[in-house]
C-alpha positions in Angstrom: 119.9 141.9 87.4 123.4 140.2 88.1 123.5 136.8 89.6 124.5 136.4 93.2 128.0 135.3 93.8 129.2 133.5 97.0 131.9 135.4 98.8 134.2 134.0 101.4 133.1 136.4 104.1 129.7 134.7 103.9 131.2 131.5 105.4 130.2 130.8 109.0 132.7 128.0 109.4 129.9 125.5 110.0 129.9 123.4 106.8 126.3 122.3 106.8 125.0 125.8 107.3 127.4 127.2 104.6 126.2 124.5 102.2 122.5 125.3 103.0 123.2 129.0 102.4 125.0 128.3 99.2 121.9 126.2 98.1 119.7 129.2 98.8 121.9 131.5 96.8 121.8 129.0 93.9 118.0 128.9 94.1 117.8 132.7 94.1 119.9 132.6 91.0 117.5 130.2 89.4 114.7 132.6 90.1 116.7 135.5 88.6 117.4 133.3 85.6 113.7 132.3 85.2 112.7 135.9 85.5 115.2 137.2 83.0 114.7 134.6 80.3 110.9 135.1 80.1 110.1 131.7 81.6 106.4 131.0 82.2 104.8 132.2 85.3 104.4 128.6 86.2 108.1 128.0 86.1 108.7 131.1 88.2 106.2 129.8 90.6 107.9 126.4 90.9 111.2 128.0 91.6 109.7 130.3 94.1 107.8 127.5 95.9 110.9 125.4 96.1 112.9 128.4 97.4 110.4 129.2 100.1 110.1 125.6 101.2 113.9 125.1 101.4 114.4 128.4 103.3 111.9 127.3 105.9 113.5 124.0 106.3 116.9 125.7 106.7 115.4 128.1 109.3 114.1 125.2 111.3 117.4 123.4 111.2 119.4 126.5 112.1 117.1 127.2 115.0 117.5 123.7 116.3 121.3 124.1 116.2 121.0 127.3 118.1 118.9 125.8 120.8 121.1 122.7 121.2 124.1 125.0 121.5 122.5 127.2 124.1 122.8 130.3 122.1 121.8 133.3 124.2 119.9 135.0 121.4 118.1 132.1 119.9 114.6 133.7 120.6 115.5 137.1 118.8 117.2 135.1 116.0 114.0 133.0 115.5 111.9 136.2 115.6 114.0 137.6 112.7 113.2 134.5 110.7 109.5 134.7 111.5 109.4 138.3 110.4 111.2 137.5 107.2 108.9 134.4 106.6 105.8 136.6 106.9 107.2 139.2 104.4 107.9 136.4 101.9 104.6 134.9 102.5 103.0 138.2 101.5 104.9 138.2 98.3 103.9 134.7 97.6 100.1 135.7 98.2 100.5 138.6 95.8 102.2 136.3 93.2 99.4 133.8 93.6 96.9 136.6 93.1 98.5 137.4 89.7 100.7 140.2 90.6 104.3 140.2 89.1 106.4 140.5 92.3 109.4 138.5 91.0 111.9 141.3 90.7 110.9 142.9 93.9 111.2 139.6 95.7 114.5 138.9 94.1 115.8 142.3 95.4 114.5 141.6 98.9 116.0 138.1 99.0 119.4 139.1 97.7 119.8 142.0 100.2 118.3 140.1 103.2 120.2 136.8 102.8 123.7 138.4 102.6 123.1 140.9 105.4 121.5 138.1 107.6 124.5 135.8 107.1 127.1 138.5 107.7 125.4 139.8 110.8 123.0 137.5 112.5 124.4 134.2 111.4 128.0 135.1 112.1 127.0 136.1 115.6 126.0 132.6 116.5 128.8 130.8 114.7 131.3 130.5 117.4 128.7 129.3 120.0 127.6 126.5 117.5 131.0 125.5 116.5 132.1 125.2 120.3 129.0 123.1 121.0 129.7 120.8 117.9 133.3 120.4 119.1 132.2 119.4 122.6 129.8 116.9 121.3 132.6 115.3 119.2 135.0 115.4 122.0 132.5 113.7 124.4 132.1 111.0 121.8 135.8 110.5 121.5 136.7 110.8 125.1 134.1 108.6 126.6 131.8 111.4 127.7 128.0 111.2 128.0 127.4 110.9 124.3 129.9 108.1 124.0 128.8 106.3 127.1 125.0 106.6 126.0 125.8 105.4 122.5 127.6 102.4 123.8 124.9 101.5 126.3 122.3 101.4 123.6 124.3 100.1 120.5 127.3 98.3 122.1 131.1 99.0 121.6 131.3 98.0 118.0 129.5 101.0 116.7 131.0 103.8 118.9 
């Protein structure tokens, strides 16, 4: 199987999210490499475990951003994450039971990730970017964030 290649249309314009997505792609590529180069089942399991853990952390971070921004479709987006997590957990259980699910899982991860970024994640990007810009503007213009920061930490740190 060919390695995944990051394409510009996958960028959401939110640097931290794009960096996390790129890391997930790199981890999928590690899984592809381990699978194609006859690495031990233990090595494949380690990459798989790290990939699952990082993806769950990414989902939690992304969902927190959506909630903070007041994104109207946060709940459905979270539900998509939950369904995907359940599917990956099933693969992990099958793997732990000794079944070779690596190629099937790689196929799922590859298709799902790029489709999810291009559709679901792109849908929230503008809302989150607007929220981030407002937080930064409030900090610089003496808004709530800036006033609260100064009250707790003084003018020297604002």
